[in-house]
C-alpha positions as a Markdown table, in Angstrom:
| # | Residue | x | y | z |
|---|---|---|---|---|
| 1 | Met | -27.3 | 31.1 | -21.2 |
| 2 | Pro | -24.6 | 28.4 | -21.0 |
| 3 | Arg | -25.6 | 24.8 | -20.7 |
| 4 | Pro | -24.6 | 22.9 | -17.5 |
| 5 | Arg | -21.5 | 20.9 | -18.0 |
| 6 | Ser | -21.5 | 17.2 | -17.4 |
| 7 | Asp | -19.3 | 15.8 | -14.7 |
| 8 | His | -16.6 | 14.6 | -17.1 |
| 9 | Leu | -16.2 | 18.1 | -18.4 |
| 10 | Arg | -15.9 | 19.5 | -14.9 |
| 11 | Ala | -13.3 | 16.9 | -13.9 |
| 12 | Gly | -10.2 | 17.9 | -12.1 |
| 13 | His | -6.7 | 16.5 | -12.2 |
| 14 | Asp | -6.5 | 13.0 | -13.5 |
| 15 | Ala | -10.2 | 13.2 | -14.5 |
| 16 | His | -11.4 | 13.1 | -10.9 |
| 17 | Pro | -14.6 | 15.0 | -10.4 |
| 18 | Val | -14.2 | 18.4 | -8.7 |
| 19 | Pro | -15.0 | 17.8 | -5.1 |
| 20 | Pro | -17.7 | 19.9 | -3.3 |
| 21 | Pro | -16.8 | 22.4 | -0.6 |
| 22 | Gly | -15.9 | 20.9 | 2.7 |
| 23 | Ser | -15.2 | 17.4 | 1.3 |
| 24 | Val | -11.8 | 16.8 | 2.8 |
| 25 | Thr | -12.6 | 13.8 | 4.9 |
| 26 | Gln | -10.6 | 11.3 | 6.9 |
| 27 | Ala | -11.2 | 8.6 | 4.3 |
| 28 | Pro | -8.4 | 8.8 | 1.8 |
| 29 | Pro | -9.1 | 8.5 | -2.0 |
| 30 | Glu | -9.0 | 5.0 | -3.4 |
| 31 | Ser | -6.2 | 6.1 | -5.8 |
| 32 | Leu | -3.7 | 6.2 | -2.9 |
| 33 | Gly | -1.4 | 3.4 | -1.8 |
| 34 | Ala | -0.7 | 2.5 | 1.8 |
| 35 | Val | 1.9 | 5.3 | 2.3 |
| 36 | Gly | -0.2 | 8.0 | 0.7 |
| 37 | Ala | -3.3 | 6.9 | 2.6 |
| 38 | Ser | -1.5 | 7.1 | 5.9 |
| 39 | Val | -0.1 | 10.6 | 5.0 |
| 40 | Trp | -3.6 | 11.7 | 4.0 |
| 41 | Lys | -5.1 | 10.5 | 7.3 |
| 42 | Ala | -2.3 | 12.2 | 9.3 |
| 43 | Ile | -2.8 | 15.5 | 7.5 |
| 44 | Val | -6.5 | 15.5 | 7.7 |
| 45 | Lys | -6.4 | 14.5 | 11.4 |
| 46 | Gln | -4.2 | 17.6 | 12.1 |
| 47 | Gly | -6.9 | 19.7 | 10.6 |
| 48 | Gly | -6.2 | 22.9 | 8.8 |
| 49 | Pro | -7.8 | 25.4 | 6.5 |
| 50 | Phe | -8.6 | 22.8 | 3.8 |
| 51 | Thr | -11.4 | 23.5 | 1.4 |
| 52 | Gly | -12.9 | 21.5 | -1.4 |
| 53 | Ser | -10.4 | 22.9 | -3.9 |
| 54 | Asp | -7.5 | 21.6 | -1.8 |
| 55 | Val | -8.6 | 18.0 | -2.2 |
| 56 | Leu | -6.9 | 17.6 | -5.6 |
| 57 | Ala | -3.6 | 19.1 | -4.4 |
| 58 | Leu | -3.7 | 17.1 | -1.2 |
| 59 | Glu | -4.3 | 13.9 | -3.2 |
| 60 | Arg | -1.4 | 14.7 | -5.5 |
| 61 | Tyr | 0.9 | 15.3 | -2.5 |
| 62 | Cys | -0.1 | 12.0 | -1.0 |
| 63 | Arg | 0.5 | 10.2 | -4.4 |
| 64 | Leu | 4.0 | 11.7 | -4.5 |
| 65 | His | 4.6 | 10.1 | -1.1 |
| 66 | Asp | 3.5 | 6.7 | -2.6 |
| 67 | Arg | 5.9 | 7.2 | -5.6 |
| 68 | Arg | 8.8 | 8.2 | -3.3 |
| 69 | Ala | 8.3 | 5.2 | -1.1 |
| 70 | Val | 8.5 | 2.9 | -4.2 |
| 71 | Leu | 11.7 | 4.5 | -5.4 |
| 72 | Leu | 13.3 | 4.3 | -2.0 |
| 73 | Ala | 12.4 | 0.7 | -1.8 |
| 74 | Phe | 14.3 | 0.1 | -5.0 |
| 75 | Val | 17.3 | 1.8 | -3.5 |
| 76 | Asp | 17.0 | -0.3 | -0.3 |
| 77 | Asp | 16.9 | -3.5 | -2.4 |
| 78 | Glu | 19.5 | -2.6 | -5.0 |
| 79 | Gly | 21.8 | -0.3 | -3.0 |
| 80 | Tyr | 22.8 | 3.4 | -3.5 |
| 81 | Ile | 25.4 | 2.5 | -6.1 |
| 82 | Ala | 24.5 | 1.2 | -9.5 |
| 83 | Pro | 26.7 | 0.4 | -12.6 |
| 84 | Gly | 26.8 | 3.3 | -15.0 |
| 85 | Ser | 26.8 | 3.1 | -18.8 |
| 86 | Lys | 30.5 | 2.1 | -18.8 |
| 87 | Lys | 30.1 | -0.1 | -15.7 |
| 88 | Gln | 31.5 | 2.7 | -13.5 |
| 89 | Pro | 29.9 | 3.0 | -10.1 |
| 90 | Thr | 27.2 | 5.8 | -10.1 |
| 91 | Ala | 24.3 | 6.8 | -7.9 |
| 92 | His | 21.2 | 4.7 | -8.3 |
| 93 | Pro | 18.8 | 6.4 | -10.8 |
| 94 | Ala | 16.0 | 6.1 | -8.4 |
| 95 | Ile | 17.8 | 8.5 | -6.0 |
| 96 | Gln | 17.5 | 11.4 | -8.6 |
| 97 | Leu | 13.9 | 10.5 | -9.3 |
| 98 | Ala | 13.1 | 10.6 | -5.5 |
| 99 | His | 14.9 | 13.9 | -5.3 |
| 100 | Asp | 12.7 | 15.3 | -8.1 |
| 101 | Ile | 9.6 | 14.1 | -6.3 |
| 102 | Glu | 10.8 | 15.7 | -3.1 |
| 103 | Arg | 11.1 | 19.0 | -4.9 |
| 104 | Gln | 7.5 | 18.7 | -6.0 |
| 105 | Met | 6.4 | 17.7 | -2.5 |
| 106 | Thr | 8.1 | 20.8 | -1.0 |
| 107 | Ala | 6.2 | 23.0 | -3.4 |
| 108 | Leu | 2.9 | 21.4 | -2.5 |
| 109 | Glu | 3.7 | 21.7 | 1.2 |
| 110 | Ala | 3.9 | 25.4 | 0.8 |
| 111 | Val | 0.6 | 25.5 | -1.2 |
| 112 | Leu | -1.2 | 23.4 | 1.4 |
| 113 | Ala | 0.5 | 25.2 | 4.3 |
| 114 | Leu | 2.0 | 21.9 | 5.6 |
| 115 | Asn | 5.3 | 23.4 | 6.6 |
| 116 | Pro | 5.8 | 25.6 | 9.8 |
| 117 | Glu | 7.0 | 28.6 | 7.9 |
| 118 | Arg | 3.9 | 28.8 | 5.7 |
| 119 | Arg | 1.5 | 28.1 | 8.6 |
| 120 | Ala | 3.1 | 31.0 | 10.5 |
| 121 | Arg | 2.0 | 33.6 | 7.9 |
| 122 | Pro | -0.9 | 35.6 | 9.2 |
| 123 | Glu | -2.9 | 35.4 | 5.9 |
| 124 | Ile | -3.4 | 31.7 | 6.3 |
| 125 | Gly | -7.0 | 31.1 | 7.5 |
| 126 | Ala | -7.8 | 34.8 | 7.4 |
| 127 | Asp | -10.2 | 34.5 | 4.5 |
| 128 | Thr | -12.6 | 31.5 | 4.8 |
| 129 | Ser | -14.2 | 32.0 | 1.4 |
| 130 | Asp | -13.1 | 29.7 | -1.4 |
| 131 | Asp | -13.6 | 31.5 | -4.7 |
| 132 | Leu | -12.3 | 28.6 | -6.8 |
| 133 | Thr | -14.8 | 26.1 | -5.3 |
| 134 | Glu | -17.6 | 28.6 | -5.8 |
| 135 | Phe | -16.6 | 29.2 | -9.4 |
| 136 | Leu | -16.3 | 25.5 | -10.2 |
| 137 | Ala | -19.6 | 24.7 | -8.5 |
| 138 | Ala | -21.4 | 27.4 | -10.6 |
| 139 | Gly | -19.9 | 25.9 | -13.8 |
């Protein structure tokens, strides 16, 4: 019979403990900045078919909002145009980084059913079981 795993071995993304089922609460994780925390609160307030295993993806999505806000603040301060390697005008490097983050955000929006197209699919919410959470809890 396998030994029970300690919490640090059951940790999720970024060594956060795997949350128990139904643990998506209005209180945002401490790891989030102001922007991410406000996004968290807005999403949780809207409700949705969130389960315990969604917490890590939702936290990651909100952290991406924090990072995007920092990058856009750089662009606001320094302008859209920056000198290139040969002093030629070029797009600020933070713009490309923000674009990369937005691609990650779009993918997570689909996973978390945060976009209208994904929410419109009939299979969303049809099965209320959370096999991943049950599996992790049994570990």
